[in-house]
C-alpha positions in Angstrom: -0.1 0.0 0.0 2.8 2.3 1.0 4.7 1.5 -2.3 1.5 2.3 -4.4 1.1 5.6 -2.6 4.6 6.6 -3.3 4.1 5.9 -7.0 1.0 8.0 -7.0 2.9 10.8 -5.4 5.7 10.6 -7.8 3.3 10.7 -10.9 1.5 13.7 -9.4 4.9 15.5 -9.1 5.8 14.5 -12.6 2.5 15.9 -14.0 2.8 19.1 -12.1 6.3 19.5 -13.4 5.2 19.2 -17.1 2.3 21.5 -16.5 4.6 24.3 -15.7 5.4 26.9 -18.3 8.9 26.2 -19.6 9.6 30.0 -19.6 8.4 30.7 -16.1 8.9 29.6 -12.5 5.3 28.9 -11.8 2.4 26.8 -13.4 1.1 27.7 -16.8 -1.7 30.2 -16.6 -5.0 29.1 -18.1 -5.9 30.6 -21.5 -8.5 33.3 -20.9 -11.4 33.5 -23.3 -11.4 36.5 -25.8 -13.3 39.5 -24.3 -16.2 39.6 -26.8 -18.0 42.3 -24.7 -15.0 44.6 -25.0 -15.0 44.0 -28.8 -18.7 44.7 -29.1 -18.2 47.9 -26.9 -15.6 49.1 -29.4 -17.6 48.3 -32.3 -20.6 50.2 -30.9 -18.9 53.2 -29.4 -15.8 53.7 -31.7 -17.1 52.6 -35.1 -20.9 52.2 -35.6 -22.3 55.1 -33.7 -19.6 57.7 -34.7 -20.1 56.6 -38.4 -23.8 57.0 -38.2 -23.5 60.4 -36.6 -21.0 61.6 -39.2 -23.2 60.3 -42.0 -26.3 62.0 -40.6 -24.3 65.2 -40.5 -23.2 64.9 -44.0 -26.8 64.3 -45.1 -27.8 67.4 -43.3 -25.2 69.2 -45.3 -26.6 67.9 -48.4 -30.1 68.8 -47.5 -28.9 72.4 -46.9 -27.3 72.3 -50.4 -30.6 71.2 -51.9 -32.4 74.0 -50.3 -29.7 76.5 -51.6 -30.0 75.1 -55.1 -33.6 75.2 -55.3 -33.8 78.7 -54.0 -31.0 79.8 -56.5 -30.5 77.2 -59.3 -27.3 78.1 -61.0 -23.9 76.5 -61.8 -22.4 77.5 -58.4 -25.2 76.0 -56.4 -25.3 72.9 -58.6 -21.6 72.4 -58.0 -22.2 72.6 -54.2 -25.1 70.2 -54.5 -23.0 67.6 -56.3 -20.0 68.0 -53.9 -22.2 67.5 -50.8 -23.8 64.5 -52.5 -20.3 63.0 -53.0 -19.2 63.6 -49.4 -22.4 62.0 -48.0 -22.1 59.1 -50.4 -18.5 58.5 -49.2 -19.6 58.8 -45.6 -22.3 56.2 -46.3 -19.5 53.7 -47.2 -18.6 53.5 -43.5 -22.2 52.8 -42.5 -23.2 50.3 -45.2 -21.8 47.1 -43.6 -23.7 47.7 -40.3 -26.9 46.2 -41.4 -28.0 45.1 -38.0 -30.8 46.0 -35.5 -33.0 48.8 -36.9 -31.0 49.3 -39.9 -31.9 45.8 -41.1 -35.5 46.2 -39.9 -36.1 49.5 -41.6 -34.3 48.6 -44.8 -31.8 51.4 -44.6 -29.4 49.9 -47.1 -32.2 49.2 -49.6 -33.3 52.8 -49.4 -29.8 54.2 -49.8 -27.6 52.4 -52.2 -29.3 49.9 -54.6 -27.9 50.2 -58.1 -28.0 50.4 -61.0 -30.9 52.8 -60.4 -34.1 52.5 -62.5 -34.3 55.8 -64.5 -37.5 54.9 -66.2 -39.2 54.3 -62.9 -37.7 57.7 -61.5 -39.2 59.5 -64.5 -42.5 57.7 -64.0 -42.6 58.7 -60.3 -41.7 62.3 -61.1 -44.3 62.5 -63.8 -47.2 61.0 -61.9 -46.1 62.3 -58.5 -47.8 59.2 -57.1 -45.1 57.2 -55.4 -44.5 55.5 -52.1 -40.7 55.2 -51.4 -41.4 52.8 -48.6 -42.5 50.1 -51.1 -39.8 47.6 -52.0 -40.8 48.2 -55.7 -39.2 51.7 -55.3 -35.9 50.6 -53.9 -34.0 51.0 -57.1 -35.6 54.4 -57.7 -34.2 56.2 -54.6 -31.0 56.7 -52.5 -27.7 57.9 -53.7 -27.9 56.1 -57.1 -31.1 58.0 -58.0 -29.6 61.3 -56.9 -26.5 60.5 -59.1 -29.0 60.3 -62.1 -30.9 63.4 -61.0 -27.7 65.5 -60.5 -25.7 64.3 -63.4 -27.8 62.4 -65.9 -31.0 64.4 -66.6 -29.4 66.2 -69.5 -26.3 66.6 -71.7 -25.4 70.0 -70.5 -25.4 71.4 -66.9 -27.5 74.3 -68.3 -30.3 72.0 -69.5 -29.9 69.8 -66.3 -30.5 72.9 -64.0 -33.6 73.8 -65.8 -35.1 70.2 -65.5 -33.9 69.6 -62.0 -35.2 72.9 -60.6 -38.8 72.2 -61.9 -41.3 71.7 -59.0 -41.8 68.0 -59.8 -38.0 67.1 -59.8 -37.4 69.3 -56.9 -40.1 67.6 -54.8 -38.8 64.1 -55.8 -35.2 64.7 -55.0 -36.0 66.4 -51.7 -38.3 63.4 -50.8 -35.4 61.0 -51.5 -33.0 62.9 -49.0 -35.7 63.3 -46.5 -36.3 59.6 -46.4 -32.6 58.8 -46.1 -32.3 61.3 -43.2 -35.6 59.9 -41.5 -34.4 56.3 -41.7 -30.8 57.1 -40.5 -32.1 59.1 -37.6 -34.3 56.1 -36.6 -31.4 53.8 -36.6 -29.1 56.2 -34.7 -31.7 56.8 -32.1 -32.1 53.1 -31.5 -28.3 52.8 -31.0 -28.3 55.6 -28.6 -31.2 54.2 -26.4 -31.8 50.5 -25.9 -29.9 48.7 -28.8 -26.5 49.6 -27.9 -26.7 48.0 -24.5 -28.6 45.0 -25.8 -26.0 44.6 -28.6 -23.1 44.6 -26.0 -24.9 42.4 -23.5 -25.5 39.7 -26.1 -21.9 38.7 -26.0 -22.2 35.0 -26.0 -21.2 32.5 -28.7 -24.1 31.4 -30.8 -25.7 32.1 -34.1 -27.9 34.9 -32.6 -25.1 36.5 -30.5 -23.9 39.9 -31.5 -20.4 39.0 -32.5 -21.6 36.2 -34.7 -24.1 38.3 -36.4 -21.9 41.3 -36.9 -19.0 39.1 -38.3 -21.5 37.6 -40.7 -22.8 41.0 -41.8 -19.2 42.2 -42.3 -18.4 39.1 -44.4 -21.6 39.3 -46.4 -20.9 43.0 -47.2 -17.4 42.3 -48.3 -18.4 39.4 -50.5 -21.6 40.7 -52.0 -21.5 44.5 -52.0 -17.8 45.3 -52.2 -16.3 42.4 -54.1 -19.2 41.5 -56.3 -21.4 44.6 -56.5 -18.6 47.3 -57.0 -16.2 45.2 -59.0 -17.3 41.7 -60.1 -20.7 42.5 -61.7 -19.5 45.5 -63.8 -16.4 43.3 -64.9 -18.8 40.6 -66.1 -17.6 38.0 -63.7 -21.1 36.5 -63.3 -22.6 37.5 -66.7 -19.7 36.6 -69.1 -19.4 40.1 -70.5 -18.7 43.6 -69.0 -21.8 45.5 -67.7 -20.5 49.1 -67.5 -24.0 50.5 -66.6 -24.0 48.6 -63.3 -21.1 50.4 -61.8 -21.6 52.6 -58.7 -22.3 56.2 -59.6 -22.2 55.8 -63.5 -23.8 59.2 -64.2 -21.2 61.3 -62.3 -18.6 59.2 -64.1 -15.4 59.7 -62.1 -16.4 58.7 -58.6 -16.8 55.0 -58.8 -13.2 54.2 -57.8 -13.3 56.8 -55.0 -16.4 55.2 -53.5 -14.9 51.8 -53.8 -11.8 52.9 -51.8 -13.8 54.5 -49.2 -15.7 51.2 -48.7 -12.6 49.1 -48.9 -10.9 51.2 -46.2 -14.0 50.9 -44.0 -13.8 47.2 -44.2 -10.2 47.1 -43.4 -10.6 49.3 -40.5 -13.4 47.3 -39.1 -11.3 44.2 -39.3 -8.1 45.7 -37.8 -10.0 47.6 -35.1 -9.3 51.2 -36.3 -12.0 53.4 -34.9 -13.7 56.3 -36.7 -11.2 58.6 -35.1 -8.4 56.7 -36.9 -7.1 55.3 -33.6 -6.3 51.5 -33.6 -8.0 49.7 -30.7 -6.6 46.8 -28.7 -9.5 44.4 -29.5 -10.6 43.7 -33.0 -11.3 40.7 -35.4 -7.5 40.7 -36.0 -6.7 40.3 -32.4 -9.6 37.8 -31.9 -8.1 35.6 -34.6 -4.6 35.9 -33.0 -5.9 35.1 -29.5 -8.0 32.1 -30.4 -6.4 28.8 -29.3 -6.1 25.9 -31.4 -4.8 27.6 -34.6 -1.6 26.5 -36.3 1.3 28.3 -34.6 3.2 28.4 -37.8 0.5 30.5 -39.5 -0.6 34.1 -39.0 -4.0 34.1 -40.5 -4.7 37.7 -39.8 -1.5 38.8 -41.5 -2.4 36.7 -44.5 -5.8 38.5 -44.8 -4.3 41.9 -44.6 -1.4 41.0 -46.9 -4.0 39.8 -49.5 -5.9 43.0 -49.2 -2.7 45.0 -49.8 -2.4 43.1 -53.1 -6.0 43.9 -53.9 -5.4 47.6 -53.2 -2.4 47.5 -55.6 -4.7 46.0 -58.3 -7.3 48.6 -57.8 -4.8 51.4 -57.9 -4.2 50.6 -61.6 -7.9 51.2 -62.4 -9.4 54.3 -63.9 -11.4 56.6 -61.5 -14.3 55.7 -63.9 -15.0 52.1 -63.6 -17.5 52.3 -66.5 -14.8 53.5 -68.8 -12.4 50.9 -67.3 -14.5 47.9 -68.1 -15.3 49.3 -71.7 -11.6 50.0 -72.5 -9.5 47.4 -70.6 -11.5 45.0 -68.5 -8.6 42.9 -67.8 -7.4 45.2 -65.1 -10.9 45.1 -63.5 -10.8 41.3 -63.6 -7.5 41.2 -62.0 -8.7 43.4 -59.2 -11.7 41.2 -58.7 -9.4 38.1 -58.5 -7.3 39.7 -55.8 -10.4 40.5 -53.7 -11.7 37.0 -54.3 -8.5 35.4 -52.9 -9.3 36.9 -49.6 -12.8 35.1 -49.6 -11.3 31.7 -48.6 -9.2 33.2 -45.9 -12.2 35.1 -44.5 -15.2 32.7 -45.1 -13.4 29.5 -44.4 -10.4 30.0 -42.4 -11.4 32.9 -40.3 -14.9 31.6 -39.6 -13.6 28.2 -38.6 -10.9 29.8 -36.4 -13.6 31.9 -34.6 -16.0 29.0 -34.6 -18.7 31.1 -36.3 -21.1 29.6 -38.8 -21.9 31.4 -42.0 -25.5 32.5 -41.8 -26.2 33.3 -45.5 -26.4 31.3 -48.7 -23.9 32.0 -51.5 -25.8 32.0 -54.7 -23.5 33.9 -57.2 -21.9 30.7 -58.5 -18.3 31.6 -57.4 
């Protein structure tokens, strides 16, 4: 009995020895779970709410520019109208991926940036003055794409455009579009500033309905469907077999499609790397979450692979014309190359990242890629 007891004691000592950290004098500390609540807090307070606030401010500036133009329709006020439209459109790129909570319920994205816009439906709505923008059938006759048509595509010359746009019918329609965008955004922001922020952060568990899982899926869906496919792949003809120049973002203004893409791409990278709206990098992020997750291959830095691939994609995009419509019509090869570099990140994100974080993809891929 004494002999068996001695052996047991010896085995316990050996186990304790090998449980010690080779680089420390004490036992190895247990691996702590990643602080998902801190991540959600940063997302809410440093990214989502400030982005919504800035976007709403830019929409207010654009509304003021509308009032100025319709009170004094001339080349100067038209130029101001267009510049505030562009600033608000770029500001939207930092909001677009946050399709969660009231934004999803109210259809903010559908009312803001569905393109290509339906110019015939816009003209019909203006002509009849009988339209309900809240109806899904009007999603592609409103938002920034509709304003792009109204501010740039109504006529061949600015002089003629000013005459058409300043008519009572077009004035009413364009102001209704902006009013709706402001109204929906105000509702979304108010919800974040009241109950939703706390509910979002408190829902910090690990499940399909938890905030982290849902937000990561929204981020991934936005990157795959709206940035990679919508802004690059569809115009380049990846899914149709031939270029579709009319499907680029902001085709009527002509030279802003690349600028809008880059604003969106920067927002995606900032979200992943934990860079707040103020430009300050936070300690917690998807990047740090990946790095902290136990069980991944120690010889591989998945987060670095993702950011490195995005750098390659950015290099490919830098070669594109400011006008994506002109790019696909003159040299679509460069557009396809940019798509390919964006696509290479999909496996890293949709398979490797989601497996590493143990998050299930909650949407169906139906674009055949």
